[in-house]
C-alpha positions in Angstrom: -22.5 -75.8 -20.2 -19.2 -76.3 -18.4 -20.1 -76.8 -14.7 -17.4 -75.9 -12.2 -16.7 -78.1 -9.2 -16.2 -76.8 -5.6 -13.4 -74.3 -5.1 -10.2 -75.5 -3.4 -8.1 -73.4 -1.1 -4.3 -73.5 -0.8 -2.3 -71.8 1.9 1.5 -72.2 1.8 4.2 -71.4 4.4 7.3 -72.6 6.3 5.2 -73.1 9.4 8.2 -73.1 11.7 6.3 -73.4 13.9 2.7 -73.1 12.8 0.7 -70.7 15.0 -2.6 -68.9 15.4 -1.5 -66.2 13.0 -1.5 -68.9 10.3 -4.7 -70.8 11.1 -7.2 -68.3 12.4 -7.1 -65.7 9.5 -7.3 -68.5 6.9 -10.3 -70.0 8.6 -12.1 -66.7 8.7 -11.1 -65.9 5.1 -12.2 -69.3 3.9 -15.6 -68.7 5.5 -16.0 -65.3 3.8 -14.8 -66.7 0.5 -17.2 -69.7 0.8 -14.3 -72.1 0.3 -15.1 -75.4 2.1 -11.6 -76.9 2.3 -8.1 -75.4 2.4 -4.9 -77.3 1.9 -2.0 -76.3 4.2 1.1 -76.5 2.0 4.3 -76.6 4.0 7.4 -75.9 1.9 10.7 -77.7 2.1 13.0 -75.0 0.7 11.4 -71.6 1.0 12.4 -69.2 -1.8 12.1 -65.9 0.1 13.5 -67.1 3.4 16.6 -68.8 4.8 16.3 -72.5 5.2 14.0 -73.5 8.0 15.9 -74.1 11.2 13.9 -77.2 12.1 13.6 -80.4 10.1 10.7 -80.9 7.7 9.4 -83.9 9.8 9.0 -81.7 12.8 7.2 -78.9 11.0 4.9 -81.4 9.4 4.1 -83.1 12.7 3.4 -79.7 14.4 1.1 -78.7 11.5 -0.9 -82.0 11.9 -1.4 -81.3 15.6 -2.4 -77.6 15.0 -5.1 -78.4 12.4 -6.6 -81.6 13.8 -9.5 -79.7 15.3 -10.3 -77.9 12.1 -12.0 -80.3 9.5 -11.8 -77.6 6.8 -8.0 -77.7 6.9 -5.9 -80.5 5.6 -2.2 -81.0 4.6 -0.8 -81.3 1.1 2.7 -82.7 1.4 3.9 -82.2 -2.1 6.3 -79.4 -1.5 7.8 -80.5 1.8 9.1 -83.7 0.2 10.6 -81.9 -2.7 14.4 -81.3 -2.9 14.0 -78.1 -5.0 12.9 -74.6 -4.0 9.2 -74.1 -3.6 7.9 -71.8 -6.3 4.2 -71.2 -6.2 3.9 -71.3 -10.0 5.2 -74.8 -10.2 2.8 -76.0 -7.5 -0.2 -74.3 -9.1 0.6 -75.9 -12.5 0.6 -79.3 -10.9 -2.7 -78.6 -9.0 -4.4 -77.3 -12.1 -3.6 -80.6 -13.9 -5.0 -82.6 -11.0 -8.1 -80.4 -10.6 -9.0 -79.0 -14.1 -12.6 -78.1 -13.1 -12.1 -76.7 -9.6 -11.5 -73.0 -9.0 -8.2 -72.7 -7.1 -8.0 -70.1 -4.4 -4.5 -69.3 -3.1 -4.6 -67.7 0.3 -2.0 -65.0 1.2 -1.5 -62.3 3.7 -1.4 -58.6 3.0 2.4 -58.5 3.1 2.5 -61.2 0.4 0.1 -59.2 -1.7 2.4 -56.1 -1.4 5.3 -58.2 -2.6 3.4 -60.2 -5.2 4.9 -58.4 -8.2 8.3 -59.8 -7.2 7.2 -63.4 -7.2 8.5 -65.8 -9.9 6.3 -65.5 -13.0 3.7 -63.6 -11.0 1.6 -62.7 -14.1 1.1 -66.3 -14.9 -0.2 -67.1 -11.4 -3.6 -65.6 -12.4 -3.8 -68.2 -15.2 -4.1 -70.9 -12.5 -5.7 -69.4 -9.5 -7.6 -66.7 -7.6 -6.0 -64.9 -4.7 -7.8 -64.6 -1.3 -6.0 -62.0 0.8 -6.2 -62.1 4.5 -6.2 -58.4 5.6 -7.6 -56.6 8.6 -10.5 -54.2 8.0 -9.4 -50.6 7.3 -5.8 -51.6 6.5 -4.0 -48.5 5.2 -0.8 -50.0 3.9 0.3 -48.1 0.8 0.0 -49.8 -2.5 2.3 -49.3 -5.5 0.9 -47.8 -8.7 1.2 -51.2 -10.4 -0.5 -53.1 -7.6 -3.3 -50.5 -7.5 -3.8 -51.1 -11.2 -3.8 -54.9 -10.7 -6.5 -54.6 -8.1 -8.6 -52.3 -10.3 -8.5 -55.1 -12.9 -8.9 -58.1 -10.8 -10.5 -57.3 -7.4 -14.0 -58.6 -6.8 -16.3 -57.6 -3.9 -18.3 -60.8 -3.6 -17.3 -64.4 -3.3 -19.5 -65.5 -6.2 -16.9 -64.4 -8.6 -14.4 -67.0 -7.1 -16.8 -69.8 -7.8 -18.0 -68.8 -11.3 -14.5 -68.8 -12.8 -11.4 -71.0 -12.5 -8.9 -68.3 -11.9 -8.0 -64.6 -12.3 -9.7 -62.8 -9.4 -8.5 -61.1 -6.1 -10.8 -61.2 -3.1 -9.9 -59.2 0.0 -11.2 -60.8 3.2 -11.7 -59.0 6.5 -9.7 -61.1 8.9 -8.4 -60.6 12.5 -5.0 -59.0 12.8 -2.8 -61.2 14.9 0.6 -59.8 15.6 2.3 -63.2 15.8 5.5 -64.3 14.1 7.2 -67.7 14.1 10.6 -65.9 14.8 9.1 -64.3 18.0 7.7 -67.7 19.1 11.1 -69.4 18.6 12.7 -66.7 20.7 10.1 -67.0 23.4 10.6 -70.7 23.5 14.4 -70.3 23.7 13.8 -67.9 26.6 11.3 -70.3 28.3 8.5 -67.7 28.1 4.8 -68.6 27.6 3.2 -68.8 24.2 -0.4 -69.6 25.2 -2.0 -66.9 23.1 0.3 -67.6 20.1 0.1 -71.3 19.3 -1.8 -74.5 20.1 -0.7 -76.0 23.5 -0.2 -79.4 21.7 2.3 -77.7 19.4 4.2 -76.3 22.4 4.3 -79.7 24.1 5.7 -81.2 20.9 8.4 -78.5 20.7 9.4 -79.1 24.3 9.3 -82.9 23.9 11.6 -82.8 20.9 13.7 -79.9 22.3 13.2 -77.7 19.2 14.4 -74.1 19.0 17.1 -74.5 21.6 20.6 -73.2 21.2 22.1 -76.7 21.5 19.6 -78.4 19.1 21.1 -80.3 16.2 19.3 -82.2 13.5 
């Protein structure tokens, strides 16, 4: 009998800057999915966004500060040191080679699920991982016919399914809705407004120390 090893979580993003809207839903979703550890995967060149306005070294340093109190979160630096665009399929292929017997759970938000069919080689993603979707209870965002069909095929209602197979499932977690965006935080910092309920105070102090997100900032 082929015994599977503990599931591994992955959560990617630009994290510019990292905020509670990144960390808190993932922590809740990981608990519901019974995933004990989640790799925070900062990208260097995001595919679906413009280049990050702050340097990779700053985003990485802020991420380290933001997760130091959460032992279930750790950083995987493979993408942030790459000089090519960060495609999920490439990262998952590399992770599967490293962890052939661990279920891989890729954490995304509801907005990412709604755009999943536009991702590079999206069908192949299910060959390598499960998806754990962070979405608030009772979310009524409309689904396309194709996405509805995909959920009918792959959605599971219990986390056991994530641990009994290496890949191929979609698990919808009930997570808090935090209306926080990195762009709003950057604007608030530029305007010298408080961000206490949006990001870790240690991250705010780092931003101020290094004068990030200011009109005159150069890198």
